[in-house]
C-alpha positions as CSV (number, residue, x, y, z in Angstrom):
1,M,120.9,123.9,98.9
2,G,121.1,124.7,95.2
3,E,118.3,124.5,92.7
4,A,119.7,121.3,91.0
5,E,120.1,119.6,94.4
6,R,116.5,120.6,95.4
7,Q,115.1,119.3,92.1
8,R,117.0,116.0,92.5
9,R,115.6,115.6,96.1
10,V,112.0,116.4,94.9
11,R,112.4,113.9,92.1
12,E,113.6,111.2,94.4
13,E,110.8,111.8,96.9
14,G,108.3,111.7,94.1
15,D,109.7,108.4,92.9
16,L,109.3,107.0,96.5
17,W,105.7,108.1,96.6
18,E,105.0,106.6,93.2
19,A,106.6,103.3,94.3
20,Y,104.6,103.3,97.6
21,V,101.3,103.8,95.7
22,A,102.2,101.1,93.1
23,Q,103.2,98.6,95.8
24,Y,99.9,99.3,97.7
25,L,97.8,98.8,94.6
26,K,99.7,95.6,93.6
27,G,99.0,94.2,97.0
28,C,95.3,94.9,96.7
29,L,94.7,94.1,93.1
30,I,97.1,91.4,91.7
31,D,95.2,88.5,93.2
32,R,92.0,89.9,91.8
33,G,93.1,89.6,88.2
34,Y,94.5,93.1,87.6
35,D,98.0,94.1,86.7
36,V,99.7,97.2,88.1
37,Y,102.7,98.8,86.3
38,R,104.8,101.8,86.8
39,E,105.6,103.6,83.6
40,G,109.1,102.1,83.3
41,E,107.6,98.5,83.8
42,L,104.9,98.8,81.0
43,P,105.0,95.8,78.7
44,P,105.5,96.9,75.1
45,E,102.0,95.8,74.0
46,L,100.4,97.9,76.8
47,R,102.6,100.9,76.1
48,Q,101.6,100.6,72.4
49,R,97.9,100.5,73.3
50,L,98.3,103.6,75.5
51,F,100.2,105.5,72.8
52,L,97.6,104.6,70.1
53,Q,95.0,106.1,72.4
54,I,96.6,109.5,72.3
55,A,98.2,109.4,68.8
56,P,95.2,111.3,67.2
57,I,96.1,114.3,69.3
58,W,99.5,114.7,67.7
59,D,97.8,114.5,64.3
60,E,95.9,117.6,65.2
61,V,99.0,119.6,66.1
62,D,101.5,120.9,63.5
63,L,104.5,119.6,65.3
64,V,106.9,120.6,62.6
65,A,105.7,124.2,62.7
66,I,106.4,124.4,66.4
67,G,109.8,122.7,66.1
68,D,108.9,119.7,68.2
69,E,108.2,116.6,66.1
70,G,108.2,114.1,68.9
71,A,104.9,113.0,70.4
72,I,104.6,113.2,74.2
73,F,103.5,109.9,75.9
74,G,101.5,111.4,78.8
75,D,101.3,111.6,82.5
76,V,101.4,107.8,83.1
77,D,102.9,107.1,86.5
78,I,101.0,103.9,87.2
79,V,98.7,101.9,85.0
80,V,96.1,99.4,86.2
81,A,95.3,97.0,83.4
82,R,93.6,93.7,82.8
83,R,95.0,91.5,80.0
84,V,97.0,94.4,78.6
85,I,93.9,96.5,78.4
86,P,94.5,99.8,80.2
87,L,91.8,100.7,82.7
88,V,93.1,103.3,85.1
89,I,96.0,105.7,85.0
90,V,97.1,106.9,88.4
91,S,98.9,110.2,88.4
92,C,101.1,110.5,91.5
93,K,101.9,114.0,92.7
94,L,103.6,115.0,95.9
95,S,102.0,118.4,95.8
96,L,99.9,120.2,93.3
97,H,102.3,123.2,93.0
98,N,101.2,124.1,89.4
99,R,101.1,120.4,88.4
100,L,97.4,119.6,88.7
101,T,96.7,121.0,85.2
102,E,99.0,118.3,83.7
103,T,96.9,115.5,85.2
104,L,93.7,117.3,84.2
105,F,94.9,117.6,80.6
106,W,95.7,113.9,80.3
107,S,92.4,113.0,81.9
108,M,90.6,114.8,79.1
109,V,92.8,113.0,76.5
110,Y,92.1,109.5,77.9
111,R,88.4,110.0,79.0
112,P,87.0,109.3,75.5
113,K,89.0,106.1,75.4
114,N,87.2,104.9,78.6
115,I,90.4,105.0,80.6
116,R,89.9,106.6,84.0
117,V,92.5,109.0,85.3
118,V,92.9,109.5,89.0
119,L,95.3,111.4,91.2
120,A,97.1,110.0,94.2
121,T,98.8,112.5,96.6
122,P,99.9,112.8,100.2
123,D,98.4,116.3,100.4
124,K,101.6,118.2,101.5
125,G,99.4,121.2,102.0
126,Q,100.2,124.9,101.5
127,D,100.8,127.2,104.4
128,G,99.7,124.4,106.8
129,R,96.3,124.0,105.0
130,S,95.2,121.2,102.7
131,E,95.7,121.7,99.0
132,W,92.1,120.6,98.5
133,G,90.0,123.1,100.6
134,R,86.9,121.7,102.2
135,P,83.9,119.9,100.6
136,D,81.5,122.7,101.8
137,R,84.0,125.4,100.6
138,P,85.9,123.8,97.7
139,N,88.9,125.6,96.4
140,K,89.8,125.7,92.7
141,N,91.8,122.4,93.0
142,R,88.9,120.5,94.4
143,Q,86.5,122.0,91.8
144,L,88.7,121.1,88.9
145,A,89.3,117.6,90.2
146,R,85.6,117.0,90.7
147,R,84.9,118.0,87.1
148,F,87.8,116.3,85.2
149,L,89.2,113.4,87.3
150,A,87.7,110.0,88.1
151,G,88.9,110.6,91.6
152,V,91.5,112.1,94.0
153,Y,93.0,109.7,96.6
154,V,95.0,111.0,99.5
155,E,97.1,109.4,102.2
156,N,98.6,111.7,104.7
157,H,101.6,109.4,105.1
158,R,104.1,110.8,107.7
159,D,107.0,110.2,105.3
160,F,105.4,112.4,102.6
161,C,103.4,115.2,104.3
162,P,103.6,117.3,107.4
163,P,101.5,116.1,110.4
164,T,99.8,119.5,110.6
165,V,97.9,119.1,107.3
166,E,94.4,117.9,107.6
167,T,92.6,116.7,104.5
168,Y,88.9,117.1,104.4
169,F,87.5,114.1,102.6
170,G,84.1,113.7,101.0
171,D,84.6,113.8,97.2
172,I,88.4,113.5,98.0
173,K,88.8,110.0,99.2
174,P,91.5,108.1,101.2
175,L,93.9,106.1,99.2
176,S,92.5,102.9,100.7
177,Q,89.3,103.6,98.7
178,L,91.1,103.4,95.3
179,P,91.2,99.6,95.0
180,E,87.6,99.3,96.0
181,D,86.6,101.9,93.3
182,I,88.6,100.1,90.6
183,L,86.9,96.8,91.5
184,R,83.5,98.6,91.3
185,W,84.4,100.3,88.0
186,Y,85.8,97.2,86.3
187,P,84.2,94.1,88.0
């Protein structure tokens, strides 16, 4: 399989994971007064509110000097909102493979705006081991997530991860805990 074909397959699989997480959250939260949107579904007013939260960052960077004058919107896979007020951004990643830092960056951008950023992943593992280490012997991924994210939520769904990977929970939580945490954070 060529590189372009592999990238297309990875993108499609990631889109399926994101749709799965969004549908799960909608099923748990819609009747409780929350709205759940994927990035492409964001109403214009909510998109504008999110963009205004990060606009000051682009004022700090000389975009003309680096030859890139367009502002980047952010790692917004799923947004949980109430009355077009963004509350939680859910970053969906199939694997961490050099992508965790993107989510960590955006969590630092949105944190001062009281928007929580969480990560939802199936924990595909690496060499048959969890990407998250163990609570008693945390690897760098777990340490960084503890410090910079509002939470990491894992579901070892058979369609998205190998059956041999075992996630050690603790500060890493099952995906089923995310709706409960949102309800606790924003009653």
